[in-house]
C-alpha positions as CSV (number, residue, x, y, z in Angstrom):
1,X,-6.5,23.0,11.2
2,X,-4.0,21.1,9.0
3,X,-5.5,18.2,7.0
4,X,-4.3,15.1,8.8
5,X,-5.3,11.7,10.1
6,X,-4.1,11.0,13.7
7,X,-4.4,7.5,15.1
8,X,-3.3,7.2,18.7
9,X,-3.2,4.0,20.8
10,X,-6.2,2.3,19.2
11,X,-7.2,-1.0,20.7
12,X,-10.1,-3.1,19.5
13,X,-11.1,-6.7,20.3
14,X,-13.6,-8.8,18.6
15,X,-14.3,-11.7,21.0
16,X,-11.0,-13.5,21.5
17,X,-9.3,-11.7,18.6
18,X,-7.3,-8.5,19.3
19,X,-7.7,-6.7,16.0
20,X,-5.9,-3.5,17.1
21,X,-3.2,-3.5,19.8
22,X,-2.0,0.0,20.3
23,X,-2.2,1.2,16.7
24,X,-0.6,4.7,16.3
25,X,0.4,6.8,13.3
26,X,-0.2,10.1,11.6
27,X,-1.0,10.8,7.9
28,X,0.4,14.1,6.9
29,X,-0.8,16.4,4.1
30,X,1.0,16.7,0.8
31,X,1.9,13.0,0.4
32,X,0.4,9.6,-0.4
33,X,0.8,7.3,2.7
34,X,0.6,3.6,1.9
35,X,-1.1,1.5,4.6
36,X,0.2,-2.0,4.3
37,X,0.3,-5.3,6.1
38,X,-0.7,-9.0,5.9
39,X,-4.3,-10.1,6.0
40,X,-5.6,-9.7,9.6
41,X,-3.1,-6.9,10.4
42,X,-5.8,-4.4,11.3
43,X,-5.9,-2.2,8.2
44,X,-9.6,-2.3,7.5
45,X,-10.6,-2.1,11.2
46,X,-8.4,1.0,11.6
47,X,-10.1,2.7,8.7
48,X,-13.5,1.8,10.1
49,X,-12.6,3.3,13.4
50,X,-11.4,6.5,11.8
51,X,-14.7,6.8,10.0
52,X,-16.8,6.0,13.1
53,X,-18.1,2.7,11.7
54,X,-16.5,0.8,14.6
55,X,-15.8,2.1,18.1
56,X,-12.4,1.5,19.6
57,X,-12.1,0.0,23.0
58,X,-9.2,2.4,23.7
59,X,-7.4,5.2,22.0
60,X,-8.6,7.8,19.5
61,X,-8.7,8.6,15.8
62,X,-9.0,12.2,14.6
63,X,-9.5,13.7,11.1
64,X,-8.0,17.2,11.0
65,X,-8.0,17.3,14.7
66,X,-11.6,16.1,15.3
67,X,-13.4,12.8,15.7
68,X,-15.3,11.9,12.5
69,X,-18.6,11.9,14.4
70,X,-18.2,15.6,15.2
71,X,-17.5,16.7,11.6
72,X,-20.1,18.9,9.9
73,X,-20.7,18.0,6.3
74,X,-18.3,15.0,6.5
75,X,-18.0,14.5,2.8
76,X,-16.3,17.9,2.5
77,X,-13.9,16.9,5.3
78,X,-12.9,13.3,4.4
79,X,-13.6,11.1,1.4
80,X,-13.4,7.4,1.7
81,X,-13.6,4.2,-0.4
82,X,-13.9,1.1,1.7
83,X,-16.1,-1.1,-0.4
84,X,-16.5,-0.7,-4.2
85,X,-19.6,-2.8,-4.1
86,X,-21.5,-0.5,-1.7
87,X,-23.9,0.8,-4.3
88,X,-27.4,0.3,-5.5
89,X,-27.0,-1.8,-8.7
90,X,-30.2,-0.6,-10.3
91,X,-29.1,3.1,-10.2
92,X,-26.9,4.6,-12.9
93,X,-23.5,5.8,-11.8
94,X,-24.6,9.4,-12.1
95,X,-27.8,8.9,-10.1
96,X,-25.7,7.1,-7.4
97,X,-23.5,10.2,-7.1
98,X,-26.5,12.6,-7.3
99,X,-28.1,10.8,-4.4
100,X,-24.9,11.1,-2.3
101,X,-24.4,14.8,-3.4
102,X,-28.0,15.7,-2.4
103,X,-27.5,14.3,1.1
104,X,-24.6,16.7,1.6
105,X,-26.1,19.7,-0.3
106,X,-23.7,19.4,-3.2
107,X,-24.6,20.3,-6.8
108,X,-25.1,18.3,-9.9
109,X,-22.3,20.3,-11.5
110,X,-19.9,18.8,-8.9
111,X,-21.2,15.3,-9.7
112,X,-20.3,15.8,-13.4
113,X,-16.9,17.1,-12.4
114,X,-16.0,14.0,-10.4
115,X,-17.4,11.7,-13.1
116,X,-14.9,13.2,-15.5
117,X,-12.1,13.1,-12.9
118,X,-12.6,9.4,-12.4
119,X,-12.8,8.7,-16.2
120,X,-16.4,7.6,-16.2
121,X,-17.8,10.1,-18.6
122,X,-18.8,7.6,-21.3
123,X,-20.4,5.2,-18.7
124,X,-22.0,7.6,-16.3
125,X,-25.6,6.8,-17.4
126,X,-25.2,3.0,-17.3
127,X,-26.5,1.0,-14.4
128,X,-23.8,0.5,-11.8
129,X,-24.8,-3.1,-11.4
130,X,-23.3,-3.8,-14.8
131,X,-20.0,-2.2,-14.0
132,X,-16.8,-4.3,-13.8
133,X,-14.8,-4.2,-10.5
134,X,-12.4,-1.7,-12.0
135,X,-15.3,0.6,-13.0
136,X,-16.9,0.3,-9.5
137,X,-13.5,1.3,-8.1
138,X,-13.6,4.4,-10.2
139,X,-17.1,5.1,-9.1
140,X,-16.1,4.8,-5.5
141,X,-13.2,7.2,-6.0
142,X,-15.6,9.6,-7.6
143,X,-17.9,9.4,-4.6
144,X,-14.9,10.0,-2.3
145,X,-14.1,13.2,-4.2
146,X,-17.6,14.6,-4.2
147,X,-17.0,17.1,-1.3
148,X,-13.5,18.0,-2.5
149,X,-12.2,16.9,0.8
150,X,-8.7,17.6,2.2
151,X,-8.4,14.1,3.5
152,X,-8.9,10.9,1.5
153,X,-8.8,7.2,2.6
154,X,-8.9,4.5,-0.1
155,X,-9.0,0.8,0.7
156,X,-7.4,-1.4,-2.0
157,X,-8.2,1.1,-4.8
158,X,-6.0,-0.8,-7.3
159,X,-8.1,-4.0,-7.2
160,X,-9.8,-4.8,-10.5
161,X,-8.1,-2.0,-12.5
162,X,-6.6,-2.8,-15.9
163,X,-3.0,-1.6,-16.7
164,X,-4.3,1.7,-18.0
165,X,-6.4,2.2,-14.9
166,X,-3.4,1.4,-12.6
167,X,-1.2,4.0,-14.4
168,X,-4.1,6.5,-14.1
169,X,-4.6,6.0,-10.4
170,X,-0.9,6.2,-9.6
171,X,-0.8,9.6,-11.2
172,X,-4.1,10.6,-9.8
173,X,-3.1,9.8,-6.2
174,X,0.1,11.8,-6.6
175,X,-1.8,14.8,-8.0
176,X,-4.2,14.7,-5.1
177,X,-1.3,14.8,-2.6
178,X,0.4,17.5,-4.6
179,X,-2.7,19.7,-4.0
180,X,-1.9,19.4,-0.2
181,X,-4.3,16.6,0.7
182,X,-3.6,13.9,3.2
183,X,-4.1,10.6,1.3
184,X,-4.1,7.2,3.0
185,X,-4.1,4.2,0.6
186,X,-4.4,0.6,1.8
187,X,-3.0,-1.9,-0.6
188,X,-1.3,-5.3,-0.8
189,X,0.2,-4.5,-4.2
190,X,3.7,-3.3,-3.2
191,X,4.8,-2.5,-6.8
192,X,1.9,-0.1,-7.3
193,X,2.6,1.7,-4.0
194,X,6.3,2.0,-4.8
195,X,5.3,4.2,-7.7
196,X,2.5,6.1,-5.9
197,X,3.3,6.5,-2.2
198,X,6.0,8.6,-0.6
199,X,5.5,7.2,2.9
200,X,4.5,3.9,4.4
201,X,2.8,2.7,7.5
202,X,3.5,-1.1,7.8
203,X,1.3,-2.9,10.2
204,X,1.2,-6.5,11.6
205,X,-1.0,-8.1,14.3
206,X,-2.7,-4.8,15.1
207,X,0.5,-2.8,15.6
208,X,2.7,-0.5,13.6
209,X,5.8,-2.3,12.4
210,X,7.4,0.6,10.5
211,X,6.5,4.2,9.9
212,X,8.9,5.5,7.3
213,X,9.4,7.0,3.9
214,X,9.5,4.5,1.0
215,X,13.0,5.7,0.1
216,X,14.3,5.0,3.6
217,X,12.7,1.6,3.8
218,X,14.1,0.5,0.5
219,X,17.6,1.9,1.4
220,X,17.5,0.0,4.7
221,X,16.5,-3.3,3.0
222,X,19.2,-2.7,0.3
223,X,22.0,-2.1,2.7
224,X,25.0,-4.5,2.8
225,X,23.8,-6.4,-0.2
226,X,25.5,-6.8,-3.5
227,X,24.2,-8.3,-6.7
228,X,26.7,-10.6,-8.5
229,X,26.3,-12.1,-12.0
230,X,28.5,-15.1,-12.8
231,X,28.5,-18.1,-15.0
232,X,30.3,-20.0,-12.3
233,X,27.6,-19.8,-9.6
234,X,28.6,-22.7,-7.5
235,X,32.3,-21.7,-7.4
236,X,31.5,-18.1,-6.6
237,X,29.1,-19.2,-3.7
238,X,31.9,-21.4,-2.3
239,X,34.6,-18.7,-2.4
240,X,32.3,-16.0,-0.9
241,X,30.8,-18.3,1.8
242,X,34.3,-19.3,2.9
243,X,35.1,-15.6,3.3
244,X,32.2,-15.2,5.7
245,X,29.5,-13.9,3.3
246,X,25.8,-14.9,3.2
247,X,25.0,-15.9,-0.4
248,X,21.6,-16.5,-2.0
249,X,20.9,-17.6,-5.6
250,X,18.2,-15.4,-7.1
251,X,18.5,-16.5,-10.7
252,X,20.5,-19.0,-12.8
253,X,23.5,-16.7,-13.0
254,X,22.7,-14.1,-10.3
255,X,23.6,-14.1,-6.6
256,X,22.7,-11.7,-3.8
257,X,25.7,-11.4,-1.4
258,X,25.5,-10.0,2.2
259,X,28.4,-9.3,4.5
260,X,31.1,-8.4,2.0
261,X,31.8,-5.1,0.3
262,X,31.7,-5.0,-3.5
263,X,35.4,-4.3,-3.7
264,X,36.2,-7.3,-1.5
265,X,34.0,-9.6,-3.6
266,X,35.8,-8.5,-6.8
267,X,39.2,-9.1,-5.2
268,X,38.2,-12.6,-3.9
269,X,36.7,-13.8,-7.2
270,X,39.7,-12.4,-9.2
271,X,42.2,-14.1,-6.9
272,X,40.4,-17.5,-7.4
273,X,39.9,-16.9,-11.1
274,X,36.1,-17.2,-10.8
275,X,34.5,-15.4,-13.8
276,X,31.9,-12.7,-13.3
277,X,30.2,-10.1,-15.4
278,X,28.7,-7.7,-12.9
279,X,29.1,-6.7,-9.2
280,X,26.7,-3.9,-8.1
281,X,25.0,-2.6,-5.0
282,X,21.7,-4.4,-4.7
283,X,18.5,-2.2,-4.7
284,X,15.7,-4.0,-2.9
285,X,12.2,-3.7,-4.2
286,X,9.4,-2.4,-2.0
287,X,8.0,-5.9,-2.0
288,X,11.3,-7.4,-0.7
289,X,11.5,-4.8,2.1
290,X,7.8,-5.3,3.0
291,X,8.2,-9.1,3.2
292,X,11.2,-8.8,5.4
293,X,9.4,-6.5,7.8
294,X,6.3,-8.6,8.0
295,X,7.8,-12.1,8.1
296,X,6.9,-12.6,11.7
297,X,3.5,-10.9,11.5
298,X,1.7,-13.1,8.9
299,X,-1.3,-14.8,10.5
300,X,-1.6,-17.7,8.0
301,X,1.0,-19.3,5.8
302,X,0.4,-21.7,2.9
303,X,2.4,-24.9,2.9
304,X,4.8,-25.3,0.0
305,X,3.7,-27.8,-2.6
306,X,5.7,-31.0,-2.9
307,X,7.5,-29.8,-6.0
308,X,8.2,-26.2,-4.9
309,X,11.7,-25.1,-4.8
310,X,13.0,-23.1,-1.8
311,X,12.9,-19.9,-3.9
312,X,9.3,-20.6,-5.0
313,X,8.1,-21.4,-1.5
314,X,9.4,-18.1,-0.2
315,X,7.3,-16.1,-2.7
């Protein structure tokens, strides 16, 4: 059976709160799938249902075609990091992994292999209670890899990592997917996923908002937008708005223009003698595309401070 995660029609209610409202998606092998959405969107609940830690009211979740509860030697089928703090602080990192390995019939040699993979070789005999959050994340990733599973699920693995650690985990996730594994990564750090994930499942209010490749999502968010650099921002905005464009100031000398082709913008500004130094197709960031998709799915919004500008309040 091919290594996959299949989520179909999951519904889950906690009291009056509908945590999952028909959640459906598939994580395929050979790529990193980012699992993103605002707080309260249902990401953690979905992962807990997949791992049998919560029971769904409706729907099903399968790992490589089977419910998690029916898997034999589950660590060799799916590795998961849900909470980097789920460890015994008085144990050394190596002893923590040995305890997990023993429960699944895995060898001490395998423990030492994943310690090196996770970059914990020099700290393996230190007590885990003294680890930083970034080091606990590495330990959790090592634990997830113990059984050399074809399926991996990591919840917010970038949290607490220093810049070197973030570069490491980006490469590491891509290498795991390149080996043919199905890798699901929950994160709110869009910039990190843009460099690590090839596919995205975007969720909001317990439902899937988008299920698409990162490249396609960015292309869609970038369409019909042009970046304009000009020292005459007000004049350029006036000319383009009168021509029917939607214009937004993104910097002191930079505008984002929608509704007019680049060639038309050049012609209009030249006709009105408005100076400009650059007109180029706008490439949206993954964060911009994500915020646009989830604008109506955010459960809580912070009020803008009294001195916040419109641009700052939108961040």
